[in-house]
N, C-alpha and C positions, 0 to 999 in steps of 0.2 A: 817721936821723931819729923814731930808738925815743926818748929822752931829751927832742926839742924835742915830738914827740908829746907825750907828758903832761901838759905843761906847756902846749901848746894846746889841751888837752881841758880842764886844767883850766879852762883862760881863758874856753873857751864857758861853763864848766858856772857860772862865776862871774858868769856876765851872765844866766841862768836855765835850770832844768832844760831836758833836753832827752833825747831817742833818742837811741842807736844810728849812726839812718842820718841825724836830723840835725849830727849829728855829722860826718858825712862829707860833707854837703852844703855846711857854712860850712866843711871846710877845704877843699872845691874850689875855693869865693866866693875862698877867700884864698890858696889855694897852685898852682892852675888842673890839677891833676888830685884824683881823687879814689883818696881813698886804703881800699888792699879790708878785707872786715870780717875777712879776717886776720893785719890789723897792725892796725885798731878794737880790736876785740872782747879782742886776751891784752892793749891797753894798758890798756883797760875791767879786764879781770878782774886788773891789777897793784896799780890803784888804790886801785881797790875793798879787795882786800887789804892794802891798806899803810892803810885806815882812811883816806882823801881823797874819797872817793865813798862814794855808797847807791846803793838803786838800792830803785822801785817800780812791781812789776808790777800791770799794769790789763788783763790779759786777757791777751794775746798781747805786748804792748809792755810791756818796759821799758825804764822813764823812768829818766836817772840826776840826781844831784843829788853840790851839797858837803857835807862833812861841814864838823860847826865846826872839827876837823884840818886840812879839808881847804883851808876858807880862811887858817887860820894859814899854812898850805905853803906855797899860794899866793902868801900874803901876801910869806913869805920868800922864796920863789921871782923872783923882779918882782920883789925887792929885790937882789934876785943879778944878776940879768940888764941887766936898767940897769945895776949896775953896768959889769962884765964888758960889752958892747956898750956903751956911752953915747960913747966916742969917736970909732966906724967909723960911726955916723949926722953 
């Protein structure tokens, strides 16, 4: 799920900034199971290191946002996803 998880996180953050717990809740709504912090936070770290997301700290809460590069990367990933999987639907 790791590659798909990154795609899903970028999708969620394209809608609005979110904190890690909120991301996990949204994934649970869509997938039926909640990913563990040990799954979510390494994915967030990787996306941050790749320059696709940035974080904003407010007290103990960290909110994640897409960077401009993240918006471009998500757009390209979405096009590739549609190209790859459109025939399945």
